[in-house]
C-alpha positions as CSV (number, residue, x, y, z in Angstrom):
1,M,22.0,53.5,31.0
2,K,19.1,54.7,33.1
3,K,20.2,56.9,36.0
4,S,19.7,55.3,39.4
5,K,17.2,57.1,41.6
6,I,18.4,58.5,44.9
7,A,16.2,59.0,48.0
8,F,16.9,60.1,51.6
9,V,15.3,58.0,54.3
10,C,14.9,58.9,58.0
11,Q,16.4,56.2,60.1
12,D,13.9,56.9,62.9
13,C,10.6,56.9,61.2
14,G,11.3,55.7,57.6
15,S,10.1,58.8,55.9
16,E,11.5,59.4,52.4
17,Y,12.7,62.7,50.9
18,T,14.0,63.7,47.5
19,K,16.8,65.7,48.8
20,W,18.8,65.9,52.0
21,Q,17.8,68.1,54.9
22,G,18.8,68.5,58.5
23,Q,15.5,67.7,60.2
24,C,12.8,65.1,59.4
25,H,9.5,66.9,59.2
26,D,7.5,63.8,60.3
27,C,9.4,62.8,63.6
28,N,11.3,66.1,64.1
29,A,14.6,64.2,64.5
30,W,17.8,65.9,63.5
31,N,20.6,64.4,61.2
32,T,18.8,61.1,60.7
33,L,18.4,61.2,56.9
34,K,20.6,58.8,55.0
35,Q,21.0,58.5,51.2
36,I,19.9,55.3,49.5
37,Q,20.0,54.0,45.9
38,L,16.7,52.9,44.5
39,G,17.6,52.2,40.9
40,N,19.4,48.8,41.1
41,A,16.9,47.2,43.4
42,R,13.8,48.3,41.6
43,S,15.2,47.8,38.1
44,E,15.3,44.1,38.7
45,R,11.6,43.9,39.5
46,R,9.1,43.4,36.7
47,R,5.6,44.6,37.3
48,E,3.1,42.0,36.0
49,G,-0.3,42.7,34.8
50,Y,-3.1,42.5,37.4
51,A,-6.4,40.9,36.3
52,G,-8.6,42.5,38.9
53,T,-12.3,41.8,38.7
54,L,-15.3,43.0,40.7
55,E,-15.9,39.5,41.9
56,A,-12.8,39.6,44.0
57,V,-14.3,42.4,46.1
58,Q,-16.2,41.3,49.2
59,T,-18.1,43.0,52.0
60,L,-16.6,42.7,55.4
61,G,-19.5,40.5,56.6
62,E,-18.8,38.0,53.9
63,V,-15.3,37.3,55.0
64,A,-15.0,33.9,56.6
65,L,-14.0,34.0,60.3
66,A,-11.5,31.4,61.3
67,E,-9.1,31.2,64.2
68,Q,-5.4,31.5,63.2
69,P,-3.8,28.1,64.0
70,R,-0.9,28.5,66.3
71,L,2.3,26.6,66.8
72,A,3.1,26.4,70.6
73,S,6.7,26.4,71.6
74,S,8.1,24.7,74.7
75,S,8.2,28.0,76.6
76,D,4.8,29.1,78.2
77,E,6.1,32.6,78.8
78,F,7.1,32.9,75.1
79,N,3.7,31.7,74.0
80,R,2.0,34.2,76.4
81,V,3.9,37.1,74.9
82,L,3.0,36.0,71.4
83,G,-0.7,35.6,72.3
84,G,-0.8,31.8,72.4
85,G,2.0,30.7,70.0
86,L,3.5,31.3,66.6
87,V,1.2,31.9,63.6
88,A,2.0,30.4,60.2
89,G,3.2,33.0,57.7
90,S,3.9,35.6,60.4
91,A,7.0,37.7,60.8
92,V,8.3,38.1,64.4
93,L,11.1,40.6,65.3
94,I,13.0,40.0,68.5
95,S,15.3,42.7,69.6
96,G,17.4,43.4,72.7
97,S,20.7,44.7,74.0
98,P,23.9,42.6,73.5
99,G,24.1,39.7,76.0
100,A,20.3,39.8,76.8
101,G,19.9,36.2,75.6
102,K,18.1,36.5,72.2
103,S,20.2,33.8,70.6
104,T,20.0,31.6,73.7
105,L,16.2,31.8,73.8
106,L,15.7,31.1,70.1
107,I,18.1,28.1,70.0
108,Q,16.3,26.6,73.0
109,I,12.9,27.1,71.3
110,L,14.0,25.8,67.9
111,C,15.7,22.7,69.3
112,E,12.4,21.7,70.9
113,L,10.3,22.6,67.9
114,A,12.6,20.7,65.6
115,K,11.4,17.4,67.2
116,T,8.0,17.8,65.4
117,Q,8.6,20.6,62.8
118,S,11.1,21.4,60.1
119,C,13.2,24.3,61.5
120,L,16.2,26.2,60.0
121,Y,18.5,28.5,62.0
122,V,20.5,30.9,59.8
123,T,23.3,32.7,61.6
124,G,25.3,35.6,60.0
125,E,27.3,36.7,63.0
126,E,28.4,33.5,64.7
127,S,30.0,30.4,63.2
128,L,28.3,27.0,63.3
129,A,30.8,25.8,65.8
130,Q,29.8,28.6,68.2
131,I,26.1,27.7,67.8
132,A,26.9,24.1,68.5
133,M,29.0,24.9,71.6
134,R,26.1,27.0,73.0
135,A,23.6,24.2,72.4
136,N,25.9,21.7,73.9
137,R,26.4,23.9,77.0
138,L,22.7,24.2,77.4
139,R,22.3,20.4,77.0
140,L,19.9,20.7,74.2
141,Q,18.9,18.0,71.7
142,T,20.6,19.0,68.4
143,D,19.9,16.1,66.1
144,Q,16.9,17.5,64.3
145,L,17.7,21.3,64.1
146,K,19.2,22.4,60.7
147,V,21.6,25.3,60.8
148,M,23.4,27.4,58.2
149,S,25.9,30.3,58.2
150,Q,24.9,32.7,55.5
151,T,24.4,36.4,54.9
152,S,23.2,36.4,51.3
153,V,19.4,36.7,51.0
154,E,19.5,35.0,47.6
155,A,21.4,32.0,49.0
156,I,19.0,31.8,51.9
157,G,16.1,31.8,49.5
158,A,17.5,29.0,47.4
159,V,17.9,26.8,50.5
160,W,14.5,27.9,51.7
161,D,12.9,26.5,48.5
162,Q,14.7,23.2,49.0
163,A,14.4,22.7,52.7
164,R,10.8,24.1,53.1
165,P,11.1,24.9,56.8
166,S,8.1,25.6,59.0
167,V,10.1,27.9,61.2
168,L,13.1,30.1,60.0
169,V,15.3,32.2,62.2
170,I,17.5,35.0,60.8
171,D,20.2,36.0,63.3
172,S,20.5,38.9,62.6
173,I,18.8,41.1,60.0
174,Q,21.5,43.8,60.3
175,V,24.1,41.5,58.7
176,M,21.9,40.3,55.8
177,Q,22.6,41.6,52.3
178,S,21.1,41.4,48.8
179,D,23.0,41.1,45.6
180,L,20.6,43.7,44.1
181,I,21.8,46.5,46.4
182,E,25.3,48.0,46.4
183,S,25.3,49.5,49.9
184,A,27.0,47.9,52.8
185,P,25.3,45.4,55.2
186,G,23.5,47.2,58.1
187,S,22.7,50.3,56.0
188,V,19.2,51.6,55.8
189,T,18.7,50.2,52.3
190,Q,20.0,46.8,53.0
191,V,18.0,46.3,56.2
192,R,14.8,47.5,54.6
193,E,15.1,45.6,51.3
194,T,16.4,42.3,52.7
195,A,13.7,42.3,55.4
196,A,11.1,43.0,52.7
197,Q,12.3,40.1,50.6
198,L,12.3,37.7,53.5
199,I,8.9,38.7,54.8
200,Q,7.3,38.5,51.4
201,K,8.6,35.0,50.9
202,A,7.4,34.0,54.4
203,K,3.9,35.2,53.5
204,Q,3.9,33.3,50.2
205,T,5.1,30.0,51.7
206,G,3.4,30.2,55.1
207,T,6.7,29.9,57.0
208,I,7.1,31.4,60.4
209,L,9.9,33.9,60.1
210,I,11.7,35.1,63.2
211,L,14.2,38.0,62.8
212,V,16.8,39.1,65.4
213,G,17.5,42.8,65.5
214,H,20.0,44.9,67.3
215,V,19.3,48.0,69.4
216,T,21.2,51.3,69.5
217,K,22.8,52.9,72.5
218,D,19.5,54.7,73.2
219,G,17.7,51.4,73.4
220,N,15.8,51.8,70.1
221,L,15.7,49.3,67.2
222,A,18.7,49.8,64.9
223,G,17.9,50.5,61.3
224,P,14.9,52.2,59.8
225,R,11.7,52.3,61.9
226,V,9.8,51.2,58.9
227,L,10.9,47.7,59.8
228,E,8.4,47.8,62.7
229,H,5.6,48.4,60.3
230,M,6.5,45.5,58.1
231,I,6.6,42.7,60.7
232,D,3.6,41.3,62.6
233,S,5.0,41.1,66.1
234,F,7.8,43.1,67.8
235,L,9.2,41.6,71.0
236,M,11.9,43.3,73.1
237,L,14.1,41.2,75.4
238,E,15.3,43.4,78.3
239,G,17.6,42.8,81.2
240,D,21.2,43.5,82.3
241,A,23.8,41.0,81.0
242,D,25.0,40.4,84.6
243,G,21.4,40.2,86.0
244,R,19.5,37.0,86.7
245,Y,16.1,37.8,85.2
246,R,15.0,38.8,81.7
247,T,11.7,40.3,80.6
248,L,10.3,39.7,77.1
249,R,7.8,42.5,76.3
250,S,5.4,42.7,73.3
251,I,5.7,46.1,71.7
252,K,3.5,45.2,68.7
253,N,1.4,42.1,68.1
254,R,-1.2,41.6,65.4
255,F,-2.2,38.3,66.9
256,G,-2.3,39.1,70.6
257,A,-2.2,41.6,73.4
258,V,0.2,44.5,73.2
259,N,2.5,45.2,76.2
260,E,2.3,41.5,77.3
261,L,5.2,40.6,79.6
262,G,7.1,37.3,79.9
263,I,9.6,36.7,82.7
264,F,12.6,34.4,82.3
265,A,15.4,33.4,84.7
266,M,18.9,33.0,83.3
267,T,20.5,29.8,84.5
268,D,23.4,27.6,83.5
269,Q,21.0,25.7,81.3
270,G,19.6,28.8,79.5
271,L,16.5,30.8,80.0
272,K,13.8,29.2,82.2
273,D,10.2,30.3,82.5
274,V,9.2,32.0,85.8
275,A,5.8,30.6,86.6
276,N,5.0,33.1,89.4
277,P,6.6,36.4,88.5
278,S,5.2,38.3,91.5
279,A,7.2,36.1,93.8
280,I,10.6,37.2,92.4
281,F,9.7,40.9,92.7
282,L,8.6,40.5,96.3
283,N,11.9,39.3,97.8
284,R,11.9,42.1,100.4
285,A,14.2,42.8,103.3
286,E,13.6,41.0,106.6
287,I,13.0,44.2,108.5
288,D,10.5,47.0,107.7
289,T,12.2,49.9,106.0
290,P,10.9,53.4,105.2
291,G,10.1,54.2,101.6
292,S,9.1,50.7,100.6
293,I,5.6,49.7,99.4
294,V,4.2,47.0,97.1
295,M,2.0,48.0,94.1
296,A,-0.2,46.0,91.8
297,I,0.4,46.8,88.2
298,W,-1.2,45.2,85.1
299,E,1.1,43.8,82.4
300,G,-0.7,42.6,79.3
301,T,-3.3,40.1,80.5
302,R,-2.2,39.5,84.1
303,P,-1.5,41.4,87.4
304,L,2.0,41.7,88.7
305,L,3.1,42.7,92.2
306,V,6.2,44.9,92.3
307,E,8.0,46.6,95.1
308,A,8.5,50.4,94.7
309,Q,11.2,52.1,96.8
310,A,11.8,55.8,97.4
311,L,14.6,57.7,99.1
312,V,14.1,61.3,100.1
313,D,17.2,63.1,101.4
314,Q,18.3,66.7,102.1
315,S,19.8,68.1,98.9
316,A,23.3,69.5,98.8
317,F,22.8,71.3,95.5
318,S,20.8,74.3,94.5
319,N,18.7,72.2,92.1
320,P,17.5,69.0,94.0
321,R,17.9,65.8,92.0
322,R,14.9,63.7,90.7
323,I,16.0,60.2,89.7
324,A,13.6,57.5,88.5
325,V,14.7,54.0,87.7
326,G,12.0,51.9,86.2
327,F,9.5,54.8,86.2
328,E,9.0,57.8,83.9
329,Q,11.2,60.7,84.9
330,N,8.7,63.4,83.9
331,R,5.8,61.7,85.7
332,L,7.8,61.7,89.0
333,A,8.2,65.5,88.7
334,M,4.5,65.9,88.1
335,L,3.6,63.7,91.1
336,L,5.9,65.7,93.4
337,A,4.2,68.9,92.3
338,V,0.7,67.3,93.1
339,L,2.0,66.2,96.5
340,S,3.2,69.7,97.3
341,R,0.0,71.4,96.1
342,H,-2.7,69.0,97.3
343,G,-0.9,67.0,99.9
344,G,0.8,69.8,101.8
345,L,4.2,68.0,101.8
346,Q,7.1,70.2,100.6
347,V,10.0,68.3,99.1
348,A,11.3,71.1,96.9
349,D,14.6,71.1,98.8
350,Q,15.0,67.3,98.9
351,D,16.6,64.9,96.5
352,V,14.1,62.2,95.5
353,Y,15.1,58.8,94.1
354,I,12.6,56.1,93.2
355,N,13.2,52.6,92.0
356,A,11.2,49.6,90.8
357,V,12.8,46.5,92.4
358,G,13.9,43.7,90.1
359,G,14.8,45.9,87.1
360,I,11.3,45.9,85.7
361,R,10.1,49.0,83.8
362,V,6.7,50.3,84.9
363,D,4.8,52.3,82.3
364,E,1.3,52.1,83.8
365,T,-0.2,55.1,85.7
366,S,-1.6,52.8,88.4
367,S,1.7,53.1,90.1
368,D,1.2,56.9,90.9
369,L,-0.4,56.4,94.4
370,A,2.2,53.8,95.4
371,V,5.1,56.1,94.4
372,L,3.7,59.0,96.5
373,M,3.1,56.8,99.5
374,A,6.7,55.6,99.2
375,V,8.0,59.2,99.0
376,V,5.9,60.2,102.1
377,S,7.1,57.1,104.0
378,S,10.8,57.9,103.3
379,F,10.3,61.7,104.0
380,R,8.8,60.9,107.4
381,N,11.2,58.0,108.0
382,R,8.3,55.8,109.0
383,A,7.8,52.3,107.5
384,L,4.6,51.2,105.9
385,P,3.1,47.8,106.8
386,R,4.6,44.9,104.9
387,D,1.1,43.5,104.2
388,L,-0.1,46.7,102.5
389,I,-0.9,46.8,98.8
390,C,-1.5,50.0,96.9
391,F,-2.5,51.2,93.4
392,G,-4.3,54.1,91.8
393,E,-3.8,56.9,89.3
394,V,-3.2,60.4,90.7
395,G,-4.6,63.4,88.7
396,L,-3.3,67.0,88.7
397,S,-6.2,68.2,90.9
398,G,-5.3,65.6,93.5
399,E,-8.0,63.1,92.7
400,I,-7.4,59.4,92.9
401,R,-8.7,57.8,89.7
402,P,-9.7,54.1,89.3
403,V,-7.7,51.8,87.1
404,P,-8.7,48.8,85.0
405,N,-8.9,45.3,86.5
406,G,-9.0,46.3,90.1
407,Q,-10.5,43.1,91.5
408,E,-7.9,40.9,89.7
409,R,-5.1,43.0,91.2
410,L,-6.6,42.6,94.7
411,R,-7.1,38.8,94.2
412,E,-3.4,38.5,93.2
413,A,-2.4,40.4,96.3
414,A,-4.6,38.3,98.6
415,K,-3.0,35.2,97.0
416,H,0.4,36.4,98.2
417,G,-0.7,37.1,101.7
418,F,-1.5,40.8,101.7
419,T,-4.2,41.7,104.2
420,R,-4.5,45.5,103.7
421,G,-5.1,47.7,100.7
422,L,-5.2,51.3,99.7
423,V,-7.3,51.6,96.5
424,P,-9.3,54.2,94.6
425,K,-12.9,54.4,95.5
426,G,-13.9,53.4,92.0
427,N,-12.0,50.1,92.4
428,Y,-13.6,49.2,95.7
429,P,-15.0,45.6,95.2
430,K,-18.7,45.0,95.5
431,Q,-18.0,41.6,97.0
432,P,-15.4,41.7,99.9
433,I,-12.0,40.1,99.3
434,K,-11.6,37.4,102.0
435,G,-8.9,38.3,104.5
436,M,-8.3,41.8,103.2
437,E,-9.1,45.2,104.9
438,L,-9.5,47.8,102.2
439,K,-9.5,51.6,102.4
440,A,-11.0,53.4,99.5
441,V,-9.9,57.0,98.8
442,S,-10.9,59.6,96.2
443,Q,-8.5,62.4,97.0
444,L,-4.8,62.5,97.8
445,S,-5.5,64.1,101.1
446,E,-7.7,61.1,102.1
447,A,-4.9,58.8,101.0
448,L,-2.4,60.6,103.2
449,S,-4.8,60.6,106.1
450,A,-5.4,56.8,105.7
451,A,-1.6,56.2,105.5
452,G,-1.2,58.3,108.6
453,D,-2.9,55.6,110.6
454,W,-0.1,53.2,109.6
455,L,2.9,55.6,109.6
């Protein structure tokens, strides 16, 4: 009997090694290498001869250009994150923390799609009765949607050939297992091989495959990171289980914009689209409070208005605390150093807390200027005007850099009643924005001077 081959795979980046070692050389992670068996899975595969000819080779200019037909779901926000809808033969991975609403969102979408398309929902974690009770609680039409409780990939493939669904949901990929692999469900080998089999069959049949994935306690996708390279779109559903709003963010998308954001509201009838996301993040207090300012960020293909809050207080410790919720922690420390060096404001002995209201995560550097203005407002205990909008990137030398899509951000702010703006000089519009008074700045000192007129 031929000896089975053994490999060691990094669970973070998917790199393979012939022997175990403490650190992965590709991603520098420690203790992430897991042993897998390669013999049984690969021994069943038979390599067929390939009759390749030179006629099969084309130049890039000879390839026919055609728009990918998309299947639009009943959710406009879901379609937006995907780039317009689901593409035939694509593999979509939806991940999120427990209780975020992954199964709820998918059961809603599939019940609507089942009215016009053949849809199959495969659950490996819940019973069919639990799925039916959820759909009944959400008051969904369940007559057309086909469901199955199964964890074997081979059994799913047999039903797949008979039912020929247009859309197939696997909930979740971590519990799927193949008869060709001896390791336990959820292991690196099982997740990688079962996903590869399902994705290959989806490409061959033109079926839209939606995989549900778990996340670890660190918020990363559970299982090998190579799974992210196999799928076409990777969507992350974020939000606290006890919170009202959920955000669906596109991490990877071969058919649309990356970092696109969809907003949903959790109700007693499931997840509902939020048509005007800026409105939910601008539910501010009735009175003006120091340390609060509204910034215009850009998410995917649209502007979004988010309130940034800062609290600066005398520290009781030898090492003052720097806490950022919704912002990058290291960038806060960098901005405070710039404020001290080029703004003349010393907060070295102060605790600084910043927060993005609404639970949204802000990754864009256009929030730099707004964060500093909120810190200055809290430090001086003077409130900024409620009708002030602010955005701009702050460099290490104290310069205020322009950001993309400046006019679209200002138009969104004007639509919500903002009449004043503090913007980089490079984003000052050539045509004035009706009803808005703008101050353009190129240095942090100029921004502080302009804010001094309002503080």
